[in-house]
C-alpha positions as CSV (number, residue, x, y, z in Angstrom):
1,M,15.6,14.8,16.9
2,K,13.8,15.8,13.9
3,A,17.8,16.6,12.3
4,F,18.2,12.1,13.8
5,L,15.3,11.9,11.5
6,T,16.1,13.5,9.1
7,I,19.5,11.4,8.9
8,V,17.8,8.4,9.6
9,I,15.1,8.8,6.4
10,A,17.8,9.4,4.1
11,S,19.9,6.4,5.3
12,A,16.5,4.5,4.5
13,L,16.5,5.6,1.2
14,T,20.1,4.4,0.2
15,S,19.8,1.3,1.1
16,C,16.9,0.8,-1.6
17,T,19.8,1.2,-3.8
18,A,20.7,-2.2,-3.3
19,M,17.9,-4.0,-3.9
20,S,18.6,-6.0,-7.2
21,E,16.4,-5.2,-10.1
22,E,13.6,-8.3,-8.9
23,D,13.3,-6.8,-5.7
24,K,12.1,-3.3,-7.4
25,K,9.7,-4.8,-9.5
26,P,5.9,-4.3,-8.7
27,A,4.2,-6.4,-6.0
28,A,1.1,-8.5,-6.5
29,K,-1.7,-7.6,-5.8
30,P,-3.3,-9.3,-2.9
31,E,-5.5,-11.9,-3.2
32,V,-8.8,-11.5,-1.6
33,P,-11.2,-14.6,-0.4
34,E,-14.7,-15.1,-0.5
35,G,-16.5,-13.2,1.7
36,A,-13.3,-10.9,2.9
37,E,-13.5,-7.5,2.4
38,V,-10.5,-4.6,1.1
39,I,-10.0,-1.4,2.8
40,T,-6.8,1.2,1.7
41,L,-5.4,3.5,4.5
42,G,-3.1,7.0,4.5
43,A,-1.2,6.8,7.6
44,G,2.3,8.1,7.0
45,C,4.9,6.0,6.1
46,F,3.2,2.5,4.5
47,W,6.0,0.9,6.3
48,C,4.8,1.9,9.8
49,T,1.0,1.2,8.6
50,E,1.5,-2.2,6.9
51,A,3.7,-3.4,10.1
52,V,0.4,-2.8,12.8
53,Y,-2.2,-4.3,10.4
54,A,0.3,-7.4,9.5
55,Q,-0.3,-8.6,13.3
56,V,-4.5,-7.3,13.4
57,D,-6.2,-10.5,14.9
58,G,-8.7,-11.3,11.5
59,V,-6.6,-9.3,9.0
60,Y,-5.7,-11.4,6.0
61,S,-3.2,-9.5,4.4
62,A,-1.5,-5.6,4.6
63,T,-0.1,-4.4,1.1
64,S,1.5,-0.9,0.9
65,G,1.1,0.3,-2.6
66,Y,-0.6,3.5,-3.9
67,M,-3.3,5.6,-4.2
68,G,-5.0,8.0,-5.6
69,G,-2.7,10.0,-8.0
70,T,-3.1,10.2,-11.5
71,V,0.1,8.5,-12.7
72,A,-0.2,4.6,-13.9
73,D,2.2,2.5,-12.4
74,P,3.9,5.0,-10.6
75,S,7.4,4.5,-8.7
76,Y,8.5,5.1,-5.6
77,E,10.8,7.1,-6.6
78,Q,8.1,9.6,-8.6
79,V,5.6,9.6,-5.7
80,C,8.3,10.7,-3.3
81,T,8.1,13.0,-5.0
82,G,4.9,14.6,-4.7
83,S,4.0,15.2,-8.3
84,T,2.2,12.7,-9.2
85,G,-0.8,12.8,-6.1
86,H,-0.8,9.2,-4.3
87,A,-0.9,9.1,-1.3
88,E,1.9,5.8,0.7
89,V,-1.5,3.3,1.9
90,V,-1.8,-0.4,2.6
91,Q,-4.7,-2.4,1.4
92,V,-5.9,-4.0,4.5
93,V,-7.7,-7.2,3.3
94,Y,-10.1,-8.7,6.1
95,D,-12.1,-11.1,7.6
96,P,-15.8,-9.4,8.9
97,E,-16.4,-11.9,10.9
98,K,-13.5,-11.6,12.5
99,I,-13.0,-7.7,12.9
100,S,-15.4,-5.4,11.8
101,T,-14.6,-2.6,9.4
102,G,-15.1,0.0,12.4
103,H,-12.5,-1.8,14.5
104,I,-9.5,-1.6,12.0
105,L,-10.0,2.4,11.6
106,D,-10.0,2.2,15.6
107,W,-6.4,1.2,14.6
108,F,-6.4,3.7,12.0
109,W,-6.5,6.5,14.2
110,E,-4.4,5.1,17.1
111,L,-1.3,3.7,14.9
112,H,-1.1,8.2,13.7
113,D,-1.6,11.8,13.7
114,P,-4.9,12.4,11.7
115,T,-4.1,16.3,12.5
116,T,-1.5,17.0,10.9
117,L,-2.1,17.6,7.0
118,N,0.6,16.2,4.7
119,R,3.1,15.0,7.4
120,Q,3.6,12.3,9.6
121,G,6.7,13.1,12.0
122,A,9.8,14.1,9.9
123,D,7.9,12.2,7.0
124,V,6.4,15.2,5.0
125,G,4.1,15.8,2.1
126,T,1.1,15.2,0.0
127,Q,2.1,11.6,-0.6
128,Y,1.6,10.9,3.7
129,R,-1.3,12.6,4.0
130,S,-3.8,10.7,5.9
131,A,-6.4,9.5,4.4
132,I,-9.2,6.3,4.1
133,F,-10.0,5.3,0.6
134,Y,-13.6,3.4,1.1
135,H,-14.2,0.4,-1.2
136,T,-18.6,0.2,-0.5
137,P,-21.2,2.5,0.2
138,D,-21.6,1.1,4.0
139,Q,-17.6,1.7,4.4
140,K,-18.1,5.3,3.9
141,K,-21.1,5.6,6.3
142,I,-18.3,3.6,8.6
143,A,-15.5,5.5,7.9
144,E,-18.0,8.9,8.4
145,A,-19.1,7.6,11.6
146,S,-16.0,6.1,12.9
147,K,-14.3,10.0,12.2
148,E,-16.9,12.1,13.5
149,A,-16.1,9.7,17.1
150,A,-12.3,10.3,17.0
151,Q,-12.5,13.6,16.8
152,K,-13.2,13.4,20.8
153,D,-9.7,12.1,21.3
154,F,-7.6,15.3,19.7
155,K,-7.4,18.9,20.2
156,D,-6.8,19.8,16.6
157,P,-9.4,18.7,14.0
158,I,-8.5,16.0,12.1
159,V,-7.9,16.0,8.9
160,T,-7.7,12.6,6.9
161,E,-10.2,12.4,3.7
162,I,-12.7,10.0,3.2
163,T,-12.6,9.3,-0.2
164,K,-13.7,6.0,-3.1
165,A,-10.7,4.1,-3.2
166,G,-9.7,4.4,-6.7
167,T,-6.9,2.1,-8.4
168,F,-4.1,0.2,-6.1
169,Y,-0.8,0.2,-7.4
170,P,0.9,-2.6,-5.0
171,A,4.5,-1.2,-4.1
172,E,7.7,-2.6,-4.6
173,K,8.8,-6.3,-3.2
174,Y,11.4,-4.8,-1.5
175,H,8.8,-2.1,0.0
176,Q,6.8,-5.4,1.2
177,D,7.3,-6.9,5.2
178,Y,9.4,-4.2,5.5
179,Y,9.9,-3.4,9.0
180,F,10.1,-7.0,9.9
181,E,12.7,-8.1,6.7
182,N,14.5,-4.9,8.4
183,K,13.7,-4.2,12.0
184,S,17.2,-5.7,12.7
185,K,19.5,-3.7,10.2
186,N,17.6,-0.2,9.6
187,P,17.4,2.7,11.7
188,Y,14.5,4.0,10.4
189,C,13.0,0.6,11.7
190,R,14.8,1.1,15.0
191,A,13.4,4.6,15.9
192,V,10.1,5.3,14.2
193,I,8.7,2.1,13.4
194,E,9.3,-0.2,16.6
195,P,8.2,3.2,18.9
196,K,4.8,2.3,17.3
197,L,4.4,-0.3,17.8
198,R,5.3,-0.5,21.4
199,K,2.7,2.2,22.1
200,L,0.3,-0.4,20.2
201,K,1.8,-3.2,22.0
202,L,2.0,-4.8,18.5
203,D,6.0,-5.3,18.8
204,H,7.3,-9.1,18.3
């Protein structure tokens, strides 16, 4: 299975070379409506994380990008080397009147394995680390409490970092809405993302 997933991931990355120059430009930063809150989450491949949060009630937007590194305006290729220090993340803009930060994090613990250091399945590297980047002191408190509460659901210790949010760099345009744009043709979507969405009852 691991060898199969390696081939699938290689296929997915190869397909990126066929993108137009416009598609390879960074996407715009997400709009934040009045009264909305923002939290940034790393849970492995951002294609997977975005596909989940894009379907959660109360979420305005889920934007794939990079955070937590030392290089300005990193490219996907740079982040993939692990040398920039960035994590693949999804910046979630949500309506706190419809969904609380705690419920946002409930989805976070469900959608990935927070006990594997710098790895999710066949995706290995610091860019795939489990991370909560909080934007307010209240979010920090909620994240710490949520992590402690979630530990009972995992045999191994949770290794998720809880860090103050830094600069968010939106990923290239071709990474945005990746699952929904490519699920019929990309084997990574079928092999990795779709089973996750079925588990979370979000596959539609």
